[in-house]
Residue, then its C-alpha position, 0 to 999 in steps of 0.5 A: m385718248s384717255y380717261s379716269l373716273k371715281l364714282r360712288a353709289v348706294s347700290k351695285l345697280a346704281l353704280i353700274a348705271a352711273v358708270a354707263a352715264q359717265l362713259d357716255e359723256i366721255a364718248v361725247q367729249q372724246p368720240p374714239h371712246e365710242k369704240d371701247k365704251g362697251a368693253a369698259n361698261a362690261a369690265a366695270a359691271a363684271c368687277i362690281n358684280v363680284l362684290p356681295d350685296d351689302e345694304t349697309k355699304d356704298v359701292e365705289i369704283a375707280m377706273g381708267g381707260s385709253i384708246n389708241t387710234r390712227l386716221c384711215g380715211p380721207a376726211s380724217e374722221m375715220t379711225t382705226v383702233t390700234g390699242a385699248s386698255v381698261s383698268v377697274s377697281a371696285y370696292l365696298v366702302d363705309r357709308p358716311a355717317t349721317d347726323 
């Protein structure tokens, strides 16, 4: 299972919250991602927090992740993770001009 997302916010804290909300939604749609959601949130926050605070810029993130699993229970509901990947890029970007 995999996901990709691109989000933008006016501050680092707002972007970290937006990423967490999006990863929660992904975990609902793809339940195995509940197991790597914490790692993905931590990676996103770490990259975002490398950026300096700049109140004149927006903060943007592009990230993707995948998790590999295999069934290990008789009810086919239990899975074992056999691989996980998260890729994160965070940027300061110009704000759109307002009229």
